C-alpha positions in Angstrom: 40.3 -45.7 -21.8 40.4 -43.1 -24.9 38.3 -45.6 -26.6 36.3 -45.6 -23.9 35.6 -42.1 -23.3 34.9 -41.0 -26.5 31.4 -42.3 -27.0 30.5 -40.7 -23.0 32.1 -37.5 -24.5 29.7 -37.9 -27.6 27.3 -38.9 -25.6 27.1 -35.9 -22.8 27.5 -33.6 -26.2 24.3 -35.1 -27.3 22.9 -34.7 -24.4 24.0 -30.9 -23.9 22.4 -30.0 -27.0 19.0 -31.3 -27.2 18.9 -29.3 -23.6 20.3 -26.5 -25.3 18.1 -26.6 -27.9 14.5 -27.1 -26.1 11.8 -25.6 -28.3 10.2 -22.5 -27.2 6.7 -24.6 -27.2 7.9 -26.7 -23.9 6.9 -23.4 -22.0 3.4 -24.0 -22.9 3.5 -27.1 -20.7 5.7 -25.6 -17.7 2.8 -22.1 -17.3 0.1 -22.4 -15.5 -3.0 -22.0 -18.2 -5.3 -20.4 -15.9 -2.6 -17.6 -15.1 -1.5 -17.2 -18.6 -2.1 -18.6 -21.9 -0.3 -18.3 -24.8 0.2 -19.9 -28.6 2.4 -19.4 -31.5 5.2 -20.7 -30.1 9.0 -20.1 -31.7 12.7 -20.2 -30.9 14.1 -22.5 -27.4 12.4 -22.8 -23.9 15.7 -21.0 -22.8 14.7 -18.1 -25.5 11.9 -17.8 -26.9 8.8 -16.0 -28.0 5.4 -17.0 -28.7 3.1 -15.0 -31.3 0.0 -13.9 -28.7 -0.3 -14.3 -24.8 -2.9 -13.2 -22.3 -3.2 -13.5 -19.1 -5.2 -13.9 -16.0 -6.3 -10.9 -14.3 -9.5 -10.4 -11.9 -11.5 -8.6 -15.4 -10.8 -11.6 -17.5 -7.5 -12.8 -19.8 -5.6 -9.2 -20.7 -4.0 -9.2 -24.3 -0.2 -9.2 -23.6 0.4 -9.7 -27.2 3.7 -10.7 -29.3 6.1 -12.3 -26.2 9.0 -12.6 -26.3 11.5 -13.9 -23.1 15.1 -15.0 -21.7 15.0 -18.2 -19.1 17.6 -18.5 -16.4 18.6 -22.0 -16.0 19.9 -21.9 -12.8 16.1 -21.1 -11.1 14.6 -24.1 -13.1 17.1 -26.4 -10.4 16.0 -23.3 -7.8 12.4 -24.6 -8.5 11.4 -21.1 -9.0 11.4 -20.7 -13.1 12.0 -17.0 -13.4 12.5 -15.1 -16.6 13.1 -11.6 -18.6 10.2 -11.0 -20.4 8.7 -8.5 -23.4 5.1 -7.8 -25.1 4.2 -5.6 -27.1 0.9 -5.5 -28.9 -0.1 -1.2 -30.7 1.4 0.6 -28.8 0.9 -1.4 -25.8 3.9 -2.1 -23.7 5.4 -4.5 -21.0 8.4 -5.7 -19.6 10.1 -7.1 -16.8 11.5 -10.1 -14.4 8.8 -12.8 -13.9 9.3 -16.0 -11.4 6.9 -18.1 -10.8 6.7 -19.5 -7.7 4.4 -22.5 -8.2 0.6 -23.0 -8.5 -0.6 -19.2 -9.2 1.8 -17.1 -7.6 3.9 -14.9 -9.9 6.4 -12.3 -8.7 7.4 -9.6 -11.3 10.0 -7.5 -10.8 12.1 -4.0 -12.0 8.5 -4.0 -14.1 7.9 -1.1 -16.7 4.1 -1.2 -19.2 2.2 1.3 -20.7 -1.6 0.4 -22.3 -4.4 2.7 -23.2 -7.1 3.6 -20.2 -9.9 2.6 -22.0 -8.9 -0.9 -21.3 -10.5 0.0 -18.2 -13.8 -0.2 -19.0 -13.7 -4.1 -18.1 -13.0 -3.6 -14.7 -15.2 -0.3 -14.1 -18.7 0.7 -16.4 -17.1 4.3 -17.5 -15.3 5.6 -20.9 -11.9 7.0 -20.0 -9.7 7.8 -22.2 -5.4 8.6 -21.3 -2.4 5.9 -21.3 -1.6 4.3 -17.7 1.6 3.6 -17.5 3.7 1.8 -14.8 7.3 1.2 -12.9 6.8 -1.3 -10.8 9.7 -2.1 -7.8 7.9 -5.5 -7.4 4.3 -7.1 -7.8 3.6 -10.0 -5.7 0.3 -11.6 -7.6 -1.1 -15.3 -5.5 -4.2 -16.9 -6.3 -5.8 -14.0 -8.4 -4.5 -11.3 -5.4 -2.0 -8.7 -5.1 0.1 -9.5 -2.3 2.5 -7.5 -2.6 3.0 -4.0 -4.6 5.6 -1.5 -4.7 5.9 1.4 -6.9 4.0 4.3 -9.3 1.3 4.0 -11.8 0.5 7.3 -13.5 -2.7 7.7 -15.7 -1.3 10.7 -18.1 -3.9 13.1 -20.0 -6.3 11.6 -18.5 -10.7 12.5 -19.8 -13.8 11.4 -19.3 -16.2 10.5 -22.0 -19.8 11.4 -22.0 -22.7 10.8 -24.8 -21.4 13.7 -27.2 -18.9 15.2 -25.4 -15.7 14.1 -23.5 -14.1 16.2 -20.8 -10.3 16.8 -19.9 -9.3 15.0 -16.2 -5.7 15.6 -15.6 -2.5 13.6 -14.7 -2.6 11.7 -12.1 -0.3 9.1 -10.0 -0.1 6.7 -7.8 2.3 6.0 -5.5 2.5 2.0 -4.0 4.5 0.6 -1.0 3.7 -1.9 2.2 0.6 -0.6 4.6 2.8 0.3 7.5 0.3 -2.0 9.8 -2.3 -4.5 9.3 -6.0 -4.1 7.9 -8.6 -4.3 10.6 -10.6 -6.0 8.6 -8.3 -8.8 7.2 -5.9 -8.6 9.7 -3.5 -8.5 7.1 -0.8 -7.1 5.1 -1.6 -4.3 3.1 -0.9 -2.9 0.3 -1.1 1.2 0.3 -1.2 3.5 -2.4 -1.1 7.9 -1.9 -3.1 9.8 -4.7 -1.0 12.5 -6.2 -2.3 15.1 -8.7 0.4 15.9 -11.6 -1.3 18.6 -13.4 -4.9 19.2 -14.5 -8.0 21.3 -13.3 -9.8 17.9 -11.3 -7.5 17.8 -8.4 -7.4 14.3 -6.5 -5.6 13.4 -3.2 -5.6 11.1 -1.5 -5.0 7.1 -0.3 -6.0 3.3 -1.9 -5.4 0.2 0.6 -6.2 -3.4 -1.1 -6.0 -6.2 1.7 -6.8 -9.1 0.1 -9.9 -9.3 -1.8 -11.0 -6.3 0.3 -10.4 -2.5 -1.1 -11.0 1.0 0.1 -10.6 4.4 -1.2 -10.6 7.4 0.1 -10.4 10.5 -2.4 -10.9 14.0 -2.5 -11.5 15.7 -5.8 -11.6 19.4 -6.2 -10.9 22.1 -9.0 -10.1 25.7 -8.9 -12.8 26.5 -11.3 -16.6 24.9 -12.0 -16.6 21.2 -13.7 -18.8 20.3 -16.5 -22.0 20.2 -15.4 -22.2 16.1 -17.0 -19.1 15.9 -14.9 -20.1 17.5 -12.2 -23.8 14.9 -11.9 -21.2 11.6 -12.3 -19.1 12.3 -9.5 -22.6 13.1 -7.6 -23.2 9.6 -8.2 -20.5 8.2 -6.5 -19.1 11.0 -4.3 -20.6 13.3 -1.4 -20.3 16.7 -2.3 -17.8 18.6 0.4 -17.5 22.7 -0.5 -14.5 22.7 -2.7 -15.9 19.6 -4.9 -16.3 15.9 -3.9 -15.4 13.2 -1.6 -15.2 9.7 -2.9 -14.7 7.0 -0.3 -15.6 3.6 -1.6 -15.5 0.2 0.7 -15.8 -3.4 -1.1 -14.5 -6.6 -1.7 -13.3 -7.7 -5.2 -15.2 -10.6 -7.0 -14.3 -13.9 -7.2 
């Protein structure tokens, strides 16, 4: 009996060692290439790193930089692969817990990040400066669309660069929470954000609403003193002048 047990224990030990030491590159076979692309793998599947990682966004692939992760074995048994991740590239940072829910569906929890506002030029055709940071309780994305978003985004030391000059705008925050009702356009649960001014000469207040691919931005922009002429002229191209400043209302649909 003991002689028969020894080979079984050896086989089990070898199998366990093989599972524990699964190479990190196996993560590249599991992750959907339409959502994330990485290379330069090292470590194990359970605790590994990639020298370079890019994640898909509506505006194209976003460079995360070096990526480290720790994968929960139990999450694989539940068919919901979950890992704590950290990414860094220059002064750009990202940390949180991500769950792959199949297909192009991802959920990010307890996430913190900071990026250069200049990256927004990939989304809006305006030269912006400052630092954008986020502290998100949860972010759910499916098929490239935001399904749920809770937390705060901040834009610190915001500035607009014009040819030959730069104009300081201020520091702002957007608090996101599920909308109380449903969007009239889509009939779906929406994500809603409240825009707040933290500091600065240009005060912004209003709401952002996103339902499926439809979005609506409704902001009032005011200032205690006259805005620099180039900035006022730029705002007048998008916003409607009011007694105290401008009102910006944008309705549209995100491109596929």
